N, C-alpha and C positions, 0 to 999 in steps of 0.2 A: 506495499500500500506506499502510496506518496503522501510525501513527510507535510505535515499543514506549511502555508505562508505567512505571514509577516508584512502592513504594509509601512514605515514611514515617514511624514512628513514634519522637514522642518521651513518655517515660511520664513524668508524676509520680508525689505519693504517691498522688494521687487520682483521677485521670485522663489520659489517653493522648489527643495529638494525632496524627493522621492527616493526613499530605499525599497527594496526587494528583500524582503530573508527566507530563506526555509529555515522550520525551526527540525532541527534531523539530527541533535545531537544537548551537550550541556548549555552550549550556546547559541546564538541564531547564526549562522552563515550569509552571508551577503550575495546573492544571488546575480543580480541587479541596481545601476541606481539610475534617476534621473533627472532633470530640471526644467520646470515650466516657467516660464520666463514671459512677464506680464510688461517689458518697458515696451513694446511696439505690437502693436497689429499686426500680422496678424500673430494672436501666441501662437509661440512655439515651444516644442517638447523634445527635449535631448538625452535621447535612452543609451547608456554603455553597459555591455552587458558583456562580459568578458573582455575582450581584445577589440570586438565590434562596437562602432558608435553609430548611431542612429538619430535621424533628426525629421521630423516632425511640423510641422504648419498644423494648426491646430482649428478648424472652424469656432467651435466657440467661442465667447467673447467672456471677456472677465465683466463681473458686474458686484453689488454686495453678494449675489448667489453664484457661487463655487461651483453647482448640480451639474450643469451642464459642461462646464468645463474639467472635473472630476470623469463624467459620463464616457467623455470623449478621449481624456486619457487611459481610465479603462478600460477601454475598446478595443482600442490600437494594444495594451499590455496582454489582454485576453487571446491575442494572436499568438503571439508565444510562450505563454505563462496561465497554466490552471488559476484563473483566479476566485474559481469553488472552493479551493483550499485554504480559501481566506480567510484565518479566525479572530484575528486581533487588528488594529494600527495604531502605532505612536505616534502620538504630537508633540513636541516643541513647544511649551508653552514658554514667553521670556519672564512675565512677569508672576511670580506666585505671593506674592505680598510675603503677612505673619500666619498666609494661611494653610499655604504647603508646603513641607518639611522634604516629602519626597512623593515618588509618582505614585497617580490615585488614577482609579479607573472612573470614567467620565460619564455620568450622570446628571439628570436636572437639577441637582447640587449644585454640584462643582463648577457645570456652566454658569452657572447664576454665580457664583463665588468670583472664576478667572474673568468673566464681561466686566465685574466692577471692577477689577483691576484697570481696565482697557484706558482712560485716562493718562495710567503711568505708561505707558509706551504701545504711543498711539500707531507708529508706523509698523510695529508686530501683531497686536496682540488681536486685534480686530480681525487680520487674517487668517489667523486661526481661531478665531470661533465660526471662521467661514467654512473654514475645513471641518471642522468637526460636525457642523448641521449638516456640509453636502454630506460625504459620509452618512450618519444616521438617517437622511434619506433614500441615499444610494444605497446600501447593508446594513443595516441595521441589525441583522442578524450581529453581526463583529463585534469582538468587547473592543472600544475604545480604552483608551490608556493615555492620560497626562503626564509627561515630564517636563520638570521646573529648574529656568534656570539659571535662578535666582537659590534653590533647594541646596545647592554646594556652599554656598556663601554664611550657613543657619550655622556654623560654628564661627562668625565673627565676635569679638570681645563687645561688650557696650558697648566702652569707650570710641570703639574704632565705629558702632556704625550710630552714634549719637552728633547730631550738631547743634552747634551752638547756639540752640535757642529755646522757645519756654518750653518747659513740662510737658506740659499739656498739647501741643503740639508733635513732640515724640510718644507720645503715650497712644496719640492721636493718630498714627502712620506713621509720622513724616522721618525719616530712617537711612540707614547707606542698607541696601538691599546686597547690590553686586549681580553679577548676571552673565552673560559666557557662561554659566557654570558648568552645564554638559559639555564643550568645549575642556574645561579645568579638569575635570571629572575624568575627563580618557587619560589628558598628558602627564597627571599625577599618575596614572594606572601604566599608563606606556612607560614613562623613567623610572618608576618601581621597576617593569620588567627588563627595559635595560643597563639603569646602573641603579641596583638595589641602593646600594651608599648612599650617592648623589643624592636619592627622593626622597630620604631619610633627612637631611639637613634644610638648608633653607636656600629656598628656590624663591625664582619670580620668573610667573608664564605671561610673554605678548600674545594673545590674538591681537591680530595686526591683520583683518579684514576691512571691508566698505564700513560694519562694525570698530571698535577698535578698544578692548579695555586691556589691563594688565591685575595679573594676581598675584599675592603674596604666601607663598605655602610651607609651610613647616609637617617634616617627616608626611607628605601627601594631603596635610587637616589646609582650609581657609583663612590663611590671619587676617588679609587684608584686599582691598579691590579696588581699583581706580575709582571705576561704575560708584553713581555711590541710591538716588532715591529713584535716579531717571535711566534710559538709557542714556541722555544727554551728557551728561559728567564725563567727568576723567582727562586725557586727550583728546586733540580732535582727529579727525574723523573723516571720511569721504566727503558728508555733506553735515552733519554736528558738528555743534562748536567747542563739543569735551568742557570744562572749567571755566565759568565765566561769573565774574564780580559782580551778583544781585543788585549791584546798582544802578549797570547798564542795563537791566528789565526795567528798573523803575525811569529809568531815563525813556527807554523805549515807550511804556504804556502813561507817559505824564507829557513831559516838554515834546517831545515825537509825536503822544499821540494815535500811535499804532492800536491798531483790535490785537485780542486775544488770536486770532485767526494766523494774522499777520504775524505776529512773533514766533508762535507756532514754525510756521514757516520757514521764519528765515532760521531760525536755530534750527531744525532736525533737519531740511532741506535745502539750505541758498550759503550755508557752512564750511567749516572743515577745511577743504582740501579745496573743492570748487569756487567755494568764499573765498578764500586769500589768492587763486591765482586767478580766478575769475577766465579760467580756462575749462578745465574740465577736473572732474569727481576720481579722476582713473591714477593713481600715481606711477601708473606706467608711463601715461601718455605724459604726467609732467616730468618723468625722469628722462624721455626723450626732447623734450625740450630746453631750447637756448635762452626762452624769453627768462627776463629777471623775475615778474610774479611765480612761473615756477618752481624757480629754485628757490625764492622765500617760503611758497607753500612747504617745501621737502624739508626746506629746514626748520623751518616751525613745530612740521610734523615730530621728525625726528629729536629736535631741542627738548620738546613738552614729553614725549616717551623718557628718553633719559632724565628728568628731572623728577617725575612721578617714580621712575626706579631706583632715586635715590631715595625721594618717602618711604616708603615700602621697606625698604631696607632696612630705615629706623625703626618701625614694627618690627621685621623682624630679629634686628639686635643682629645684621649683618646680612648677607649674601654669600649663598657656596657655587650656586649657580642658574643661568637665565636660559629661560629657553621659545624659539620664536615659533609662528607656530599661525594658523590661516596664512589666506591667501596671500598679502607682504609678507605677513611671518616667514611664509613658507619659499618662496621663490623670486624677493628682490634683495639680493645681495649690498647693493649699493642704498635700499634702507636700511638696512642691522650694521654692516662696517657705521655710518653718520650716528645710529644710534651709539655703538661699540666704542665710537674713536669717542666721544663726551663722559664716555664713562672706565678712559685709561686710569685716572688718577686712584680708582682701587684693584689698580692693577690688574688686568683684563685686559689681554695681546689675542688678536685677532686674528688665527691665517689667513692670510688673505683669501690664497687659493683655494682651500676649502670654501674659503664661505662662495666664493662664484661659485663654485659647482656645487651648493645648495645642498654641503655634505651632513653627516648626522652631527659631528662634532666639529666644531668651526671653530674653537679656539686652543692659542695654541697650550703643549708640552707647559711649560712655565706659566702660561697664565694661573694668575691666584683665582678666577672664577670663571668655569669650568662652562661653553657657551653651545646649547645643540640644537638642533633645529628637529622638528619631531613633528608632522603630517597630522592635524588631529580629526577623529572622526565619530563626528555628532550625533551624526544618523547609528552607530555602533552603539552605542547609552544609551539615546532611546528605544533601540529594537531591544535591548536586554535589560531595559526598567520593564517595557511594555511587558516579555517574556515572563519575568517575576511576579506581577501581577496576574496574566496571564494562572500562572502555575499554582497562586494561591487559591481560584476557583476550582481548578479540575480534582474530582476524587483522587483520592490518593490508592495506590495500587494493591 
């Protein structure tokens, strides 16, 4: 008899990553992966199955209801896989607030709680809810599981979580939550497998993609992170501002008379690399450009990251290793070099040849701080957590 299947959804602000896993052992095994790109019409669906890559233009149009998009996507997958074997769907949910400390089976109560946190992650949370509701319509027979980016950071100390605001506001939920937790969970596990002695020490992980953040871990446990109450905080990103003097917000709302919608659009979609350069949100394009605005955007990006790493090292009381991951972190040597050059005062020495080759270890043998490049795999964590919830409801043998 063929093994059961599990599907994962990892929604971003302009795309959704899909994973198809087979449940034929102790852990889900990936069969294929895909991406639905929402950035332009027609929507496209790109699938990778082993060495083969397929790209399909979808007839369905994006809207607040993604049922048609997923129905067409599933229809294409059904030509290659028996989707009747799908027993569970796992979703990455960006914000779990104080409500969710780990993965949960999705039901009406959890959907309501997830929806209540949408204002804290407006680029991602609504998209996740659209996917959940579409699956309810298409496959009401499967178990749906939510995995939360914030859960990994439940170990943060109170002094790390707090902002210097009235206690009543803190108690109402305005605090540091941290994000990209699924990625950090995966990297912490991979580092423990590849370099166990290093993983037991003080490590800073840099998840650098369109969304970007840093996490300080000690013995695999989150101790501090750059993102705070929302996914805007911390280091600059592709289109998001990162840390910003709150006085700027008062000025935008006051003397400049901007509306809430205008300010939200500015900070989430018009800032970061795009805002500083005025050219592109894609660091690859900026690195290829000779324009001074491009160079300034990259310089600010690497400067802020190195500075935040210094703050996180203070939380840890030192740093033994850095790990770069996600799209920029895994594939852009110039960005890594720009960050590491600013940390030479810590005794960090980069191996230029290894860095250019995107090798796993990119520090020299004499470097006081080890530096690694480890690809992340959020979909595997989503699948593993969904599998764990699925097993809880299976009858004992």
